[in-house]
Every structure is written in C-alpha cells, then in structure tokens.
C-alpha positions in Angstrom: 25.6 24.5 -21.4 22.3 25.8 -22.2 22.0 29.2 -23.6 19.2 31.4 -24.4 19.4 33.6 -27.7 16.5 36.4 -28.1 16.9 37.8 -31.4 15.2 41.0 -33.1 14.8 39.9 -36.8 13.9 43.7 -37.6 16.9 45.3 -36.2 19.3 47.4 -38.3 19.3 46.7 -41.9 17.8 43.1 -41.3 21.5 41.8 -41.4 20.1 39.3 -38.7 18.0 37.4 -41.2 21.4 36.8 -43.6 23.7 35.8 -40.5 21.4 33.5 -38.1 22.5 30.4 -39.4 26.1 31.2 -39.2 25.6 32.4 -35.6 23.8 29.1 -34.6 26.5 27.1 -36.2 29.3 29.0 -34.2 27.3 28.9 -31.0 26.6 25.2 -31.3 30.4 24.3 -31.3 30.6 26.0 -27.8 27.3 25.3 -26.2 25.2 22.2 -25.7 22.1 23.6 -26.3 20.5 26.7 -27.8 17.1 27.9 -27.3 16.0 31.0 -29.7 13.3 33.2 -29.3 12.7 35.6 -32.1 10.8 39.0 -30.7 7.6 39.8 -32.6 6.9 43.5 -31.1 7.9 46.2 -28.9 8.8 44.9 -25.2 8.7 41.2 -26.2 12.0 40.6 -25.3 11.5 41.7 -21.9 8.1 39.4 -21.8 10.4 36.6 -23.0 12.7 37.1 -20.0 9.9 37.3 -17.5 8.6 34.1 -18.4 11.6 32.2 -18.3 13.5 30.4 -15.5 17.0 32.1 -16.0 18.5 29.6 -13.7 18.3 26.9 -16.5 20.7 29.2 -18.6 24.3 29.5 -18.6 23.9 32.6 -20.6 21.6 34.9 -22.2 22.5 36.5 -25.6 20.9 39.4 -27.1 20.9 39.9 -30.8 19.4 43.1 -31.8 20.1 46.8 -31.5 20.3 49.1 -28.4 16.5 48.9 -28.1 16.3 45.3 -27.9 19.3 45.2 -25.5 17.5 47.8 -23.3 14.3 45.4 -23.0 16.5 42.3 -22.2 18.3 44.2 -19.4 14.9 45.5 -18.2 14.1 41.8 -17.9 16.9 40.7 -16.2 16.9 43.5 -13.8 13.3 43.1 -13.0 13.7 39.2 -12.6 16.2 39.8 -9.7 18.1 36.9 -10.7 22.0 36.8 -11.8 22.5 36.5 -15.2 25.5 36.6 -17.7 24.7 38.7 -20.7 26.0 38.1 -24.4 25.5 40.7 -26.9 25.5 40.6 -30.7 24.8 44.1 -32.1 22.8 44.2 -35.3 21.1 47.7 -34.9 21.4 51.0 -36.9 23.7 52.7 -34.4 24.9 50.1 -31.9 26.2 53.1 -29.5 26.4 50.5 -26.6 28.6 47.9 -28.6 30.9 50.6 -30.0 31.4 52.2 -26.6 32.2 49.0 -24.5 34.5 47.4 -27.4 32.1 44.9 -28.8 32.6 44.3 -32.4 29.8 45.5 -34.8 30.6 42.5 -37.1 28.1 39.8 -36.3 30.5 36.9 -36.5 33.3 38.6 -34.6 30.9 39.6 -31.8 29.7 36.0 -31.6 33.3 34.7 -31.4 33.7 36.9 -28.0 30.4 35.3 -26.7 31.9 32.0 -27.4 35.6 32.5 -25.7 35.4 36.1 -24.2 36.0 37.4 -20.5 33.2 38.2 -18.3 33.0 41.7 -16.5 30.4 43.6 -14.8 29.0 47.0 -16.0 26.9 49.8 -14.4 23.2 50.0 -14.8 20.9 53.0 -14.9 17.6 53.2 -12.7 15.2 55.4 -14.1 12.2 56.8 -11.7 12.4 53.5 -9.9 10.7 51.3 -12.6 12.7 51.4 -15.7 16.4 50.6 -16.4 18.8 51.5 -19.3 22.2 50.3 -20.5 24.0 53.5 -21.5 21.8 56.5 -22.0 18.9 58.4 -20.5 18.3 61.7 -22.4 15.8 64.6 -23.5 15.7 67.3 -25.9 17.2 67.6 -29.5 18.6 64.4 -30.7 16.7 62.6 -28.2 13.8 61.9 -30.6 16.0 60.9 -33.2 15.9 57.3 -32.5 12.2 56.5 -31.9 11.1 59.2 -34.3 13.0 57.7 -37.3 10.9 54.9 -38.8 12.4 51.2 -38.8 12.1 50.9 -42.4 14.1 54.2 -43.0 16.8 53.0 -40.3 17.1 49.7 -42.4 17.7 51.4 -45.6 19.8 54.6 -44.3 21.2 53.2 -41.2 23.2 55.7 -39.2 22.5 58.4 -41.8 19.0 58.5 -40.7 19.7 59.4 -37.2 21.9 62.3 -38.5 19.4 63.7 -40.8 16.6 63.6 -38.2 18.9 65.4 -35.8 19.7 68.2 -38.5 15.9 68.6 -38.7 15.5 68.8 -35.0 18.4 71.7 -34.9 16.4 74.0 -37.2 13.3 73.9 -34.6 15.0 74.0 -31.3 12.7 73.5 -28.2 14.1 74.5 -25.1 13.4 73.0 -21.6 13.9 74.9 -18.4 15.2 72.3 -15.6 16.7 72.3 -12.3 19.0 69.6 -11.8 20.1 68.3 -8.2 23.3 66.4 -8.2 25.3 65.1 -5.2 24.9 68.7 -3.2 25.3 70.6 -6.6 22.6 72.6 -8.3 22.1 73.5 -12.4 19.5 75.5 -13.6 18.7 77.0 -16.7 17.3 76.6 -20.4 18.7 73.5 -22.0 17.9 72.2 -25.5 19.6 68.5 -24.6 20.5 66.9 -21.6 21.9 63.3 -21.2 22.8 60.9 -18.2 25.2 58.2 -20.1 27.7 55.6 -19.5 28.7 55.6 -23.0 31.3 57.1 -25.5 28.6 57.7 -28.2 25.1 59.3 -28.0 22.9 58.4 -31.1 26.3 58.4 -33.0 26.1 62.1 -32.9 27.4 63.3 -29.7 30.8 61.7 -28.6 32.5 61.5 -25.3 36.3 61.1 -24.9 36.9 57.5 -23.9 39.2 58.8 -20.9 35.8 60.1 -19.6 34.0 56.9 -19.5 34.5 54.0 -16.9 31.6 51.5 -17.5 31.9 50.1 -13.5 32.8 53.0 -11.7 29.1 53.6 -10.3 29.1 57.3 -11.9 27.5 58.7 -15.1 28.7 61.2 -17.3 26.2 64.1 -17.4 26.0 66.7 -20.1 23.6 69.6 -20.3 23.5 71.9 -23.5 22.4 75.3 -23.1 20.0 77.2 -25.4 21.7 79.0 -27.8 21.0 82.9 -27.8 22.9 84.0 -30.7 24.8 82.4 -33.8 28.2 82.3 -31.9 26.6 80.1 -29.2 25.4 77.8 -31.8 28.6 77.7 -33.3 30.1 76.9 -29.9 27.6 73.9 -29.5 28.5 72.6 -33.0 32.3 72.8 -32.2 31.8 71.1 -29.0 29.6 68.4 -30.3 32.2 68.0 -33.4 35.3 67.7 -31.3 33.9 66.1 -28.2 35.0 69.4 -26.1 32.4 70.4 -23.5 34.8 72.9 -21.8 32.7 75.9 -23.2 30.0 78.0 -21.4 27.3 76.4 -23.5 27.7 73.1 -21.8 27.3 71.8 -18.1 29.6 68.4 -17.9 30.0 66.6 -14.7 29.8 63.1 -13.2 27.2 61.7 -10.7 26.0 58.4 -9.2 22.4 59.9 -8.8 20.4 63.1 -9.7 17.0 64.4 -10.2 15.5 66.5 -12.9 12.6 68.9 -12.3 10.6 70.4 -15.4 8.5 72.9 -15.7 6.0 70.2 -17.4 6.0 66.5 -18.3 8.8 65.5 -20.6 9.6 62.8 -22.8 12.8 61.2 -22.5 15.0 58.5 -24.5 16.4 55.1 -22.6 18.8 53.6 -24.9 16.9 55.1 -27.9 13.3 54.0 -26.7 10.7 56.9 -26.0 10.0 56.9 -22.3 7.2 59.7 -21.2 7.6 61.2 -17.7 6.0 63.6 -15.3 8.0 66.7 -14.6 10.2 65.2 -12.0 12.8 62.6 -13.0 15.0 60.8 -10.6 18.1 58.6 -12.1 20.5 56.4 -9.8 23.4 54.3 -11.0 23.6 50.6 -9.9 26.9 49.7 -9.8 28.3 46.5 -11.7 24.6 45.4 -11.7 24.9 43.0 -14.9 27.8 40.8 -15.9 28.5 40.6 -19.7 30.9 39.0 -22.1 33.4 41.1 -23.7 
C-alpha cells in the first residue's frame, strides 16, 4: 500500500524534526511505499493535494498542527475525491486531536494510523469556498492563533495562546450580529462567536464531551454577549472556566446551517487560520464528509 505523508516541519515546538525518522520507521513496517512532502509556506499543503492523483494512495497522512490539517482537508474536499486521512498532531494546541481522541504523543498517533479504525466525520463549509475541520470563529480569542507568531508558539506552546487571549480581553471589541439558524434568530452585541465541532477552542474555551458528536451533521454554536458590567464579565469568565453556558451572557445551540450578518466586514478564524470576509457569512455542515483513522 502507498501512502502520502504531508508534513509541516515548522509546526509546534519543532517536534517533527526530532521524530521524523521514528515516524517513517514505524510507517515503513506497515506500508509498502511512503511518499513524503514537506510544506514550505502557508497553503502549500492544499497545493500538494491539488497536484496529486489521490487515487494512487491508500492513505494521506497530515503531520502538523490544526492549520496544516485545515489545508489538507481543503485540498481533499476541493478535489472531490474520496480519501482516507491520518493525522499526526505536532502543533502548539492540537484542538482537533484532543477533541477527537487522537494522542498528542507523536509515536502513539503514528501507531493509530497503522492499525486504527476508520470513521467518518463532519466538515464545515464556509461561504461556499472554504472548509474547516473543527471551528470557525470571530471575536476575542479568535485572533489568538494567527496573531501569535510561530516563533513564540514554538517556545511557549499553549501558553502563547492564553497570553494573547488575556491581552484581547483587556481591549474587547464588540460585533453587532444577526444570526439566522434553522428558523431561529439571534441578534445582539457579541464579543465572540464560534461554530464548532470540537470540545476545545484554542485551548481556552471548552465544551463538555457529551455535547459534541463529530458525525451527527450538527455544529455546536456559542455566542458570548458584550459584558455591560463587572458581573457580566465574571459570568463570562466563570462560564468559560467551567464549560457552563447556561448563563444569560451566552447563546448556545446546535445547527446544521446558519448565516451571520455583520454591520461591516469581519475577520474569522478557520481552524486557527485568518479568513477575512464580507459582512455576510454562511456556514453549513457536510455530514460524514471525510474518513479518518482513529
């Protein structure tokens, strides 16, 4: 069997550079031929998929962080071809892996690729031209991933996200948004919004595992309202810390499709990568769109 390994050597704390020989040694025991391609710049992983005949491969393995995984999934979805995906997480936060149960230990994750089960997961479709594996978000915490320089992530890891998020809270920006979802309407001033298929958002906002099903065709949607007094801010911090969104400062619901109307163009994050948009954003769930080894 022939596999394609797409690897980002700059992700996380540069862990891949130390482990690549061990990864290849283990994979070589299970697969007949391994073709390895290293990414050189942003969106290169998508370009590699686009120029590859996926029908030649039993498996495509992504070795990198959430952003690299996003690029690989975009390439697979845009190709229109069926392809089984393996994932070796080497990023700073690894939200997707943590949520879905893939070990963040590199060799443990590689072992799963060799003898794990295959299951299908939902993928998000964003404004009819982009895909995301586990989250699309706007507002505070959203800019954390793409505003934190890679060199800082490599040194401080998850702490880099938390420090950047704290800095955002001290200067909160508000977005007036109208959300239409499955016949329901939500409108207000929000500091954060996320459409997610994950139990972890930037390693900061957590969702209870019981709320998340990766193949039910539904997203979990969370909107955090603008705090108008210190008590509201305390409720927000408590809710985030305890994964409890029952307070009146949150809107929390499930949906397969929705649209957001802003008063001005907004910047979203798709799996941690910046995505500038117009003032209208449409998001849909594509149920069981990608097969992954778990």
